[in-house]
C-alpha positions, 0 to 999 in steps of 0.5 A: 209458617207456609205462605197461605197460612200468613195470608189466611191469617192477615185476611182474617184480621182485617176488617170482613170484606165479602165482595166476592171480586175482591182484588185481594188474591194471590196473583201468582207462585205456590203459597204451599211453600215454607215463608222465608221472608216478607216484602212488602211494598206499594208495587211491586216493580222488577226492582222490588221484586229482584230486591225482595230476592236479594233479601231472601223474601219468597212473599211480596205483599204488594197493595196495587196490580201486580201488572197494568190494570186492576182487571186483565187476562195474562194473555192481553201481555203475552209477548210484551217484552217487560211482562214477560221478564218480570213474569219470568223473574217471579216464577224462576225465584218461586215468588208468591205475590198477595195484592192487598189492597181492598182490606187495606182500605177497609171500605166498600158498601154493601159488602163492608157496611159499616167501618171497624178497621182503619184504613191503613193507607190513609191511616199510615200515611198521617202516622208517617206524617206525624199529624195525628193532632192535627185531624179534623174529622174521621181519625179511621180514615184521615183525609182532612188536616188543619195544621200550624200556618206554613208557607206553601214552599216549605209544606211542599218540602216537607212532603217531599221530604217524609215521601223521599221523592224527586219532585212535584207537579203543582196547580195554583198558588205558589206564594202564600201561606196555608194551614188546610190540607185535603187528602182528595184520593182520585181526582180522574174525572169521575164525581169529581164535582163532590170533590170540588165541593169537599175542597172549598174550605181547603188550601192545598189538595192532595190527589192521588191523580188530577184530571185537568178539566176538572179539580185542576181547573178549579183549583187554577180559577181559585188562584187566579181569583185571589184565593190561595188554593194549591195541588200538590200532584205526587202520584198515586203510588208515590202517596200511597206508598207511606201507608205500606210502608207503616204496614211493616209496623203493625203485620207481625200482630196480624199474620201471627208469626215474629220469626220471619224477616219482614221488610219495606222495600219502597217501589221508588218515585214513580216520576223524573222530571224534564224541567225547560231552561229559561230563555 
């Protein structure tokens, strides 16, 4: 099957999304070629592209931007070595990259007035954590969980193991037991007052990123005033990675093809850590 047909089938399978500014477009390559294999990832890093080539995949389905920002002109990065090498690697190996973002989330009023499909990023995270029975509220976009009571450090270990990451940043309480977990999405300084209101009854907040002067400051004050309240900050791509991992399980149905190999390629832990030695 040609790559364009695969992309068309995937778009048709998703909930209709009519926003003309959708991120969900082919970012590079010639889709009028036969698909030899599909690599699914959160972010098509240089290493992900190299592994896709090794697996003989000429289609990469990525959730996040191929380059450096949601909106950009390629001219912006001309002459920047990392960009030039990445673009050359894609071109030399005839790789097509399709970004599957907006439809994965199934969001966007007025473009999607009513949710029909799951938000497959957060639904996939729920499935990979095996937390289906702990969801509170919306099961199509699960963000709030009431789990069996657990020590904070043990829950941190659980997340790091499931997400396969080297560590996390922690704000607030480091001791105590918790049972209410809120996946807070973006805490980037815009509209964070609503996130704080939604996080009041959660003991653990898992954001994609945090802003020091909004949600992080609230959690510090809450913990210092005696509440059990903690942020597990693991990184945007690290958290959303699980949704793309889960995508491999439903993708054959969506694209109406079973004879093309499909691989999940982890885009890798975003962070390394230097830890200060105690004096």
